[in-house]
N, C-alpha and C positions, 0 to 999 in steps of 0.2 A: 868840170867836164870829165876829168879822169884820163888815165892813160889809154889811148885807143888800142894799144897792143893787148891790154888785159881785158878789155870789154868786148869780147867776141862771144858769139853764141856758142853754146856747148851742144847744140842739137841742129839737125836738119829736118825740115818739114818733109812729109811724104810727098811723092810726086802725084799720086792719085788722091788728092786731098779730099774729094767729095765722093769717093767710092763708098757705097752703102755697106758692102761686105767688110771693107777695112774699118769703117767706123764702128760696126757692130763688134768685130773681134777686138779692136782697141778698147772699146767700152767695157767689154767683159774682163779684159786684163786690168783696166783701171779699177773696176769694182772688186776683183779678186785680190789685188795687192794693195788696195786702199790708197791709191795715188791721188794727189790733189787735182791734177789736171792733165791734159794731153802732153804738156811740155815735159813732165817727168817721164812719161813713156817714150817720148821722142828722144830724150837723152839716152835712155837704155838702148833703143834701137840704133842710134847713131854710134854708140860705143861698140855694140855687137857688130855693126857694119864695118867699123874700123878694124876690128880684130879679124874678121873674115877677109877684108881687103889685104891686110898684112900677110895673112896665111896664104892667100893666092899668090902674092908676090914671092913669098918664100918657096912655094911649090914650083913656080915658073922659073926660078933660078935667077931672077933679075937682081934681087938684093940678098942673095942667099949665102951668107957665111954660116958656118955651124955655130959660131958664137951668138949670132943674132937669134937663131932658132932656139938655142938653149935658154937664152935670157927671156924670150917671149913665153916659152912653155913654163919656165920657173915662175914668172910673174902671174900667169894664169892659174898655176897650181897653188900659189900663195893665197889668191883670193877665192879659190874653190871652184873655178870654172873648168879646170882640167884636172885629170887624175895623173898619178905617177906614170902610168903606162900609156898616156895619151900621146898621139902624134899630131903633126901639123894638119894631116888630112882630117882628123876628127874635129878640128876647130871650125871647119866649114859647116858643121851640123849644129853649131850653137844657136840657140834661140834667145829672144829677149827675156823669156821667163826664167832662164837659168841665171841671168844677171839680176833680175828682180828678186829672186830668192835670196840673194846675198846682201840685200839692203838691210840696214839695221832695223827698220820698222818690221820687216817680215821675220827676221830672226827673233826679235823680241816676242812676236806673236807665236811663232813655232815653239819657242821655249816655254810658253805658258806664263809669261810675265804679264800678259794682258789678255782680257777676255775676248777682244775682237781686234781685227786689223786696224780699225780706225782708232780704237783706244790705244793701241801700240804707238800710233803716230802721235796722239795727243800726249802720252806719257813722255815720249822722246822729245817733243818740241818744248814741253814745260820743264825739262831738266830733271826728270826722275830716273833716267837710264844712264848707266855708266858702263864703259868698256875698260876692263882692267883697272877699276877704281877711278877712272878719269871720266868726267861728265861729258857726254856727247849729245848735243841737241839737234842733230841733223838726221832726219829719217832716211835720207838718201845715202848715208855713209855706207861704203862697201866694207863689209866685215871680213877680215882675214880669217883663215882657218884656225890659226893659232889664237886669235882673239875671241873666238866664238865661246870658248869655255869661260871666259872672264866677263861675260855680260850679266849684269845684275842691276839692282836698284842703287841709285846714287844716294838717295835718302829714303827713309822708310815711308811706305804708303800701303794702305789697305784698299785693294781694288775689288775685293769680294763684296757682293751685296749684303747688306745687313739683313738678318732674318726679320721678316715682318711679324710683329706681335699681333696675335689675334685680338681684334678689337672687342672689348667686352661691351655687350649691348647695354645701353643706359637703362637703369632700372625704371620701369614705367610704373607709375602709381595710378590706381584707378581714380577716375575723377570723382571727387566727393562734393558734397554740398558746399557751396561757398561759405566761407567763414565770415560772419558778419563783423563789420568793423566795430570797434568798441564805441559804444554810444556814451555820451556823458550822462552821468547819473542825474536823473530828473529829481528835482526837489519836490517832494509832495507838498501840496498846499495844506497849511494847518487847518485841521477840521475843528469845527466848533463843537462844543460839547452837546449841544442839542441836536445835532443832526444825526 
């Protein structure tokens, strides 16, 4: 059964589950970032919601020590969601697309290691992508800013399409008269001298 402490959901479902506008916008994000299903998008939305909630708490002063503020900003700068000059106020403007841009699958595609976002996912899952020489096979891995330069192939692969050779047309021969099958030599009947 497993430890119940560790088996908790990492996402929250949206409150307006059947809203057409939300479904269309989420569908476009899933297509754009090559996500497998809605759950991967909900994980990103939940994480961004948690960051915004913590930023609001810091701004309200309820849990606000300067140390907590600095650690939160340092963590977000490390994963590329905040800049050096960012403040806690700017964290309220974060969108889920900014977190989706930091996924390994998206970074592999943006670096040109794959021809499409779906191929980037496939290469990652099948173990062809490495981060600083270490194989990572999770497309949802959040890439640190320092790790981004170390992304490459774990083992060699050629993803470029092979040039198609022009097919040479088969040489057509004009139909000719059918060749008669060899007939056995007929023995001529011996002729009599008088005939």
